[in-house]
C-alpha positions in Angstrom: 77.1 -18.0 -33.9 75.5 -15.7 -36.0 72.3 -14.8 -35.0 69.6 -15.9 -38.0 67.8 -13.3 -39.1 63.5 -13.7 -38.2 60.5 -11.6 -40.0 58.0 -11.0 -38.2 54.7 -12.5 -40.1 52.1 -11.4 -37.0 53.4 -8.1 -38.0 53.1 -7.7 -42.1 52.6 -3.7 -42.9 55.4 -1.5 -42.1 54.6 2.0 -40.2 55.5 5.1 -39.5 58.3 4.6 -37.1 59.5 2.0 -39.3 60.0 4.2 -42.0 61.4 6.5 -40.4 64.2 4.0 -39.5 64.4 3.1 -43.6 65.0 6.6 -44.0 67.6 6.9 -41.3 69.2 4.2 -42.4 69.4 5.5 -46.2 70.9 8.4 -44.7 73.9 6.4 -42.5 74.4 4.8 -45.8 73.2 1.1 -44.0 72.8 -1.9 -46.4 69.3 -2.8 -46.8 70.3 -6.4 -44.8 71.6 -3.7 -42.0 68.2 -1.9 -42.0 65.8 -4.5 -42.4 67.6 -6.7 -39.1 66.9 -3.3 -37.5 63.2 -3.1 -37.8 63.3 -7.1 -38.1 62.2 -7.2 -42.0 63.0 -8.7 -44.8 65.8 -6.6 -47.2 63.3 -7.7 -50.0 60.9 -5.7 -48.1 63.4 -2.6 -47.4 63.6 -2.6 -51.5 60.0 -2.9 -52.5 59.3 -0.6 -49.9 61.8 2.3 -51.5 60.9 1.5 -54.8 57.8 1.6 -54.6 57.3 4.5 -52.3 59.9 6.9 -53.6 59.0 10.5 -54.9 60.4 11.6 -58.2 61.7 15.0 -59.0 62.6 16.4 -62.9 65.4 18.4 -63.7 63.9 21.9 -64.6 65.4 21.1 -68.0 62.7 18.2 -68.3 60.6 17.7 -71.6 59.5 14.7 -71.7 62.4 13.1 -72.0 63.6 11.0 -69.4 67.2 11.6 -68.0 68.0 8.0 -66.1 70.8 8.1 -63.6 72.8 4.8 -62.8 72.8 5.2 -59.6 69.1 4.7 -58.9 68.8 1.3 -60.6 70.5 -0.3 -57.7 70.3 -0.3 -54.0 69.5 2.5 -52.8 67.4 3.4 -56.0 67.5 7.5 -54.3 69.2 10.5 -54.3 69.1 11.1 -50.8 72.6 11.2 -49.4 74.1 11.6 -53.6 76.7 14.0 -53.0 75.9 15.5 -56.9 72.0 15.5 -56.5 72.7 19.1 -56.1 72.6 20.3 -59.9 72.2 17.2 -61.4 70.2 17.4 -64.8 69.0 13.9 -64.5 65.7 12.7 -63.0 65.8 12.3 -58.9 64.2 10.3 -56.5 63.8 10.7 -52.7 62.4 8.3 -49.6 60.4 10.4 -47.1 59.2 8.3 -44.5 55.7 10.9 -43.8 55.0 10.3 -47.6 55.1 7.0 -47.8 53.4 6.1 -44.8 50.8 8.8 -46.6 50.8 6.7 -49.7 50.5 3.6 -47.7 47.0 5.1 -45.3 45.1 6.4 -48.7 46.0 2.8 -50.6 44.4 1.2 -47.2 41.6 3.4 -47.1 40.9 3.3 -51.1 40.7 -0.2 -51.0 37.8 -0.5 -48.7 35.7 1.7 -50.3 33.2 0.9 -53.2 30.6 -2.1 -54.0 32.0 -5.9 -53.5 29.2 -7.3 -55.8 28.8 -6.7 -59.6 26.0 -4.7 -61.1 22.9 -6.9 -60.9 23.4 -7.8 -57.6 23.9 -4.4 -56.7 20.6 -3.4 -58.6 19.0 -6.2 -57.1 20.0 -5.2 -53.2 19.2 -1.8 -54.2 15.7 -2.2 -55.2 14.4 -4.3 -52.1 16.1 -1.6 -49.4 14.4 1.1 -51.7 11.3 -0.7 -51.4 11.2 -1.8 -48.3 12.3 1.4 -46.4 9.7 3.3 -48.0 7.7 0.5 -46.4 8.9 1.8 -42.9 11.2 -1.5 -42.6 14.2 -1.2 -40.7 18.0 -1.8 -41.6 17.5 -4.7 -38.9 14.3 -6.0 -40.6 15.5 -5.9 -44.1 18.7 -7.6 -43.1 16.8 -10.2 -41.5 14.5 -11.2 -44.2 16.9 -11.3 -46.8 20.0 -12.9 -45.2 20.8 -15.7 -47.6 20.1 -13.2 -50.6 22.7 -10.3 -50.2 25.4 -10.4 -47.7 25.8 -6.8 -46.4 25.2 -6.0 -42.8 24.0 -2.8 -41.1 26.9 -0.9 -41.5 27.4 -1.4 -44.8 23.9 -0.2 -45.9 24.2 3.1 -43.6 27.6 3.6 -45.4 26.0 3.1 -49.1 22.9 5.3 -47.9 26.0 7.9 -46.6 27.7 7.3 -50.1 24.9 8.4 -52.2 25.2 4.6 -53.8 21.5 4.0 -53.1 18.2 5.4 -54.5 16.9 6.6 -50.4 18.5 9.0 -48.6 18.8 9.5 -44.6 15.8 11.4 -44.3 14.1 8.3 -45.6 15.8 6.1 -42.3 12.9 5.7 -39.9 15.2 6.2 -37.0 16.2 10.3 -38.8 15.8 12.1 -35.6 13.1 15.6 -36.3 13.2 18.3 -33.6 10.8 20.4 -32.6 10.8 23.7 -31.0 11.0 23.2 -27.3 7.4 24.8 -25.5 7.8 27.3 -22.7 6.9 26.1 -19.0 3.7 27.4 -17.5 3.8 28.3 -14.2 -0.1 27.5 -13.5 0.3 23.9 -14.0 -1.4 22.2 -10.7 1.1 20.7 -8.3 1.0 17.4 -8.7 -0.4 14.6 -5.7 2.8 13.4 -4.1 0.9 11.2 -1.6 0.4 8.7 -3.8 3.9 7.5 -4.3 4.3 6.3 -0.6 5.1 2.4 -0.9 4.7 3.6 -4.8 8.2 4.4 -5.7 10.8 2.8 -8.1 12.7 1.8 -4.9 9.4 0.0 -3.6 8.9 -1.6 -7.2 12.4 -3.2 -6.7 12.2 -4.3 -3.8 8.6 -6.0 -4.2 9.8 -7.9 -7.3 12.7 -9.1 -5.0 10.6 -10.5 -2.8 8.1 -12.1 -5.3 11.0 -13.4 -7.5 9.2 -16.5 -7.2 5.8 -16.0 -8.7 5.3 -16.2 -12.1 3.0 -13.2 -12.2 6.3 -11.1 -12.3 7.0 -12.3 -16.0 3.7 -10.1 -16.5 5.0 -6.6 -15.7 3.5 -3.9 -18.0 4.5 -0.1 -18.8 2.4 2.5 -19.3 2.7 5.3 -20.5 0.6 8.3 -22.9 1.5 9.8 -26.1 0.7 12.7 -27.0 -0.4 14.0 -30.6 -1.3 17.9 -30.0 -2.1 19.7 -26.7 -5.5 19.6 -25.3 -6.6 16.6 -27.9 -6.6 13.5 -27.9 -3.8 10.8 -26.6 -2.7 7.0 -26.8 -2.5 5.4 -23.8 -0.1 3.0 -24.2 0.6 -0.8 -22.5 3.5 -3.0 -23.2 4.3 -6.5 -22.0 7.8 -6.1 -20.7 8.4 -10.2 -21.4 7.5 -9.6 -25.3 7.6 -6.0 -26.1 4.0 -7.0 -27.1 2.0 -3.5 -27.1 -1.2 -2.8 -27.0 -2.4 1.3 -27.7 -5.8 2.8 -26.7 -7.1 5.8 -27.7 -8.3 8.5 -24.7 -10.3 11.7 -26.2 -8.8 13.5 -22.7 -5.4 12.8 -21.0 -6.7 13.3 -17.8 -6.7 10.3 -14.4 -10.7 10.0 -14.8 -9.8 9.2 -18.5 -7.3 6.3 -17.8 -9.5 5.1 -14.5 -12.8 4.9 -17.0 -11.2 3.1 -19.3 -8.9 0.7 -16.6 -13.1 0.1 -15.2 -14.0 -1.0 -18.6 -10.9 -4.0 -19.2 -12.1 -5.1 -16.2 -15.5 -5.3 -16.6 -14.7 -6.8 -19.5 -12.2 -9.5 -18.9 -13.3 -10.0 -15.1 -10.9 -9.2 -12.2 -8.8 -13.1 -12.1 -8.3 -12.4 -16.0 -7.4 -8.6 -15.9 -4.9 -9.6 -12.8 -3.2 -12.5 -14.5 -2.7 -9.8 -17.5 -1.6 -6.5 -15.7 -0.8 -8.2 -12.1 2.0 -5.2 -11.4 2.1 -2.1 -13.8 5.0 0.3 -14.2 4.5 4.3 -15.0 5.3 7.9 -14.5 4.6 10.9 -12.4 1.8 11.9 -15.3 -1.2 13.7 -13.7 -3.1 11.4 -15.9 -2.0 8.1 -13.2 -2.7 10.0 -10.6 -5.8 7.4 -9.3 -4.1 4.1 -8.8 -6.3 3.1 -6.2 -9.2 2.5 -9.1 -6.7 0.4 -10.9 -5.3 -1.6 -8.4 -8.8 -2.3 -7.0 -9.7 -5.8 -8.2 -12.5 -6.7 -5.8 -12.2 -8.3 -2.7 -11.3 -12.3 -3.6 -8.7 -11.2 -6.2 -5.0 -10.1 -5.4 -4.9 -6.3 -6.2 -3.0 -4.5 -9.0 0.3 -3.4 -8.0 0.6 0.4 -9.8 4.5 1.8 -9.4 6.1 5.2 -10.1 9.7 5.4 -12.0 11.9 8.3 -10.1 10.9 11.8 -11.4 13.0 12.4 -14.4 14.0 9.3 -15.2 11.8 7.8 -18.2 14.8 4.8 -18.8 13.7 3.2 -16.1 10.3 2.0 -18.2 12.7 2.3 -21.2 11.4 -0.7 -23.2 7.7 1.4 -23.6 10.0 4.5 -24.0 11.8 2.9 -27.3 8.9 0.9 -28.6 6.9 4.6 -28.9 9.5 5.1 -31.3 7.3 2.8 -34.0 4.0 5.0 -33.3 6.2 8.1 -34.3 7.2 6.5 -37.8 3.4 6.7 -37.9 2.2 9.7 -36.8 4.6 12.2 -35.5 5.3 14.5 -32.9 2.5 17.3 -33.0 0.2 15.6 -35.1 -2.9 15.1 -33.8 -4.9 11.8 -33.2 -8.0 13.3 -33.9 -8.9 11.5 -37.5 -7.5 8.1 -36.3 -10.0 6.0 -35.3 -9.1 3.3 -32.8 -9.5 0.8 -35.5 -6.8 2.8 -36.9 -5.2 2.4 -33.6 -4.9 -1.3 -33.6 -4.4 -1.9 -37.5 -1.2 0.3 -36.7 -0.2 -2.1 -33.6 -0.7 -4.9 -35.2 2.0 -3.9 -37.8 4.3 -3.3 -34.6 3.7 -6.3 -32.8 4.5 -8.2 -35.6 8.3 -7.0 -36.4 10.6 -9.4 -35.6 12.9 -8.4 -32.9 17.0 -8.8 -32.5 16.4 -8.4 -28.4 13.7 -10.8 -28.8 16.1 -13.4 -30.7 14.3 -12.6 -33.9 10.9 -13.6 -32.8 8.5 -10.9 -33.0 6.2 -10.0 -29.7 2.8 -10.9 -31.4 4.4 -14.8 -31.3 5.4 -14.5 -27.5 2.4 -13.0 -26.0 -0.7 -14.4 -28.5 -1.2 -17.5 -26.6 -1.8 -15.4 -23.4 -4.1 -13.1 -24.4 -7.8 -13.9 -23.7 -9.8 -14.1 -26.3 -12.1 -11.1 -25.9 -9.2 -8.3 -25.4 -7.8 -10.3 -29.2 -11.5 -9.0 -30.5 -11.6 -5.8 -28.7 -8.2 -4.8 -30.0 -8.7 -6.9 -33.9 -5.3 -8.7 -32.6 -3.0 -10.6 -35.5 0.0 -11.0 -37.1 1.0 -9.2 -40.8 3.3 -11.0 -42.9 7.1 -10.0 -43.1 6.6 -9.0 -46.5 3.5 -6.8 -45.9 4.7 -5.3 -43.0 4.2 -1.3 -43.0 5.5 1.2 -40.8 4.5 4.7 -42.1 1.2 6.7 -42.3 0.5 5.4 -45.9 -0.8 2.5 -44.3 -3.8 4.4 -42.8 -4.2 5.4 -46.6 -4.1 2.1 -47.7 -6.4 1.2 -46.1 -8.8 3.9 -46.9 
């Protein structure tokens, strides 16, 4: 019994190897049925492939008048193996596998280009995206805020920017990397006191978390760092709660251990030891000299558990990666190398309100303010003037300070 030919419907498109077999089949003078059986396709597919992708060659004496050869009107439709092709004065056709594959790939690529919406829809998208990008919003924020208004994703918006379809350029995007010349290391920097790391290493931190896994206060692990403006001037002390990505920042006139210690003493006096410990049970920071007085930070009096301070491994800032990533928001307002001296604490608080109101993919669409505000003491809310900003009013650029003024 003759085996019935079945076409592979799950692999509809021809690839280069199958096109090579078609070309060899033509050279071997096979019928379309035999070629089709060899590559598991239908004879109609072979016929369509050759007619669509054959190359045309005109005779040197051709002046706009086609001289059709009757042989090219029937299978195999090409002159690959015609004995009269040399010296023929009629229009000739040839099928070459690599040329056919190139035409196919170009067609596939071109079909994915362009914009899948009408002019009015695209104009609305362009207006919305351009306006919000100029307010410092990311593509994630824009898509989340307008998910029912235009059916595009982040990757599509990035492609539109690359192709110049939108009224913005790459430099307008908030995550555009800016490079600056590296500063040379100064040899006379005083050595750090490594004794403070005893029982406070990152391994100690992991062991402590593991041993106290059932304690509720482990949900309030706080990452601590400083953001520098210009060398020798004021800095921002930043504090971020891991469970919510909520961040506070305090302007310090000097980047040293005394300034950090004095600020924590101020917080304890404002909140009281018990509330302070509830907010700051565990602090994870780096090995900067400004954090070299952990005893003062940890001391919560005789009747309250001490706060635990731990240090990341040297050169491993990713161990407190959440606060490092969150600093990118601050850099949208204050680029590296820009002084903080002209900014007041009121400016810093306003900036943090906008940052903490941004809805995050990592928080399942919630924002840090929503997740954290129920735990914040009223005194801390009043101190930092903490409030939520409506999504449409969020600005993530330095024009926020100009707008306030």
